[in-house]
N, C-alpha and C positions, 0 to 999 in steps of 0.2 A: 362062899356067897355061893348060891344054887344061881342058873342058868344065868350066866356072864352077860354084861350089857355089851351091845359093839365096841365102845369106848374101853371097857375094862380088857375085853379080847387084844384090843390097837395097841392099849400100854404096858399089858401084863410083860413081853418082851424087854422093855426098858427098865420097867420096876426089878424084874429079876437083875439086867444086868447091871442094875447099879448098888444089888443088895437091899434094896426096901422092899415091903411088903403091903399088901392092899386091906384096906379093913373097913366093913362096915358103916356107914353114917352113924349105925348107934354107939361103935366101939370109939369114933373120931376122938381125938383129945387135939388141944390149941395148936400143939404144933405139929399135925399132919397136916398134910395138902388137901382139898377136897376136891373132887373131881364133878364139877359141876355139867348137868347136860337139862337143856331147857329150864334151867332156871331152879334145877333140881340135884342135890349133893345126892351120887349114886354111891359114893365111897371115896376113900382117902387114902393116900399111900402117905405110909409112916417111914421114914427116912431111917436107916441103922445108926447104930450109934460110933460114935469116931474110933474108938477102941475098937481095933479087930480091922480099921480100913483099909492099911497096907496090905494087911495079910488076904483080905479078900479082892484086892487089885492085884494082887501076884497071882492068884490062885485064875482070876479071868484070863491074865496074858498067858498062864502056860495051857490052860486050855484054847485061849485061840491059835497060840503056836505049836502045840499038838505034846510037849514035853517037859519036863520039868526043868526050871532053868539051870540048874547045874550040868544040864543034859546037851544044854544048845551050843550049838557053832558060836564061833565068836559072832558072825555078822548077825546072829538070828539073837545074841546077847544083846547086841546094840539096836536091834528092833524092839527088844523088850523093855530097854531103858526108853527106847522113844514114847513106845505105848505109854509107860508108867509116866513118864514127862508129862505127855500130851494130857491125863487122865488127873494131871496133880498130885502125884504121890509125892512128889520131894519136896514140896511145902510141910511136910509131916516132920516133926522132929524124929531124930536119928533114922529117916528114910534113908539116906545113903550108904550108913551102914548096915542098917539091916536088908537092905535088896544085895548089896557086896556079900552078905554073909549066906544069903538065900542063892545067890549065884554063884558062890565057890570062888568070889574071885577080890580083890582087893578094891578099898575107896576108891583109891588114887585112878584104878581101872573104871569106877562108875564116874567119876569126875571126869575124865576124860573123854567118855561116851558122849555126855551130857555137855562138857566143850563143843566135842565137834556136831552136835545139834543145836547148838546156839549161834554158832558162827555164820 
């Protein structure tokens, strides 16, 4: 999309953060979210597939915290679990196990971090 509209420039960081893509109105599919400006569809947001969602969330948290999960301090690992929890990561099947593996800690550790968050 050449010469992006102001709305597209404004939503681009959000679209990127959730792993979505902007598509032109001509390429819009029924499942895409239209972006309407003055009654005209100027683009659409195509959400990413759920497959790989946890990996994308982990990558985002690693970028935000500035280090791969296994290299984080205990406090930063707790912060990473909080960020993942706030973003809905733990509603995904096997997320606790996968996050534990990615961090290099036990499932019990992740459950302890989550229990501390929800107290």
